[in-house]
Phi, psi and omega in degrees: 000325178295323181296318178301317176295318181293310176300326179290325178293317180296318178296319180296310181300320173298316185293321175301311182303312181296326179292312181297315181299319178294318180296310179297323178303313180298319179292327181289320180294330184276349183283109183278352181274352178274140172280179186293318181282328174290323173299314177301322181289323176295319178300312179299318180294320178300320181285330184274304177230077189297318183293322183284322181278344169301315180285330177290317185290323183286329173294328182289326183260000000 
């Protein structure tokens, strides 16, 4: 039963990570002021720490 709880928490964490990354990825692609290399840098950041960089990106724009 403990394993099931741990796996469900991990699954929710991974799904949350994916949702934040997808939202930030969409926001990055929609920004016309970013150059090609800047977009690639933000995309990499979005894949690694999406929740943190979501707020950093929102503050930047």
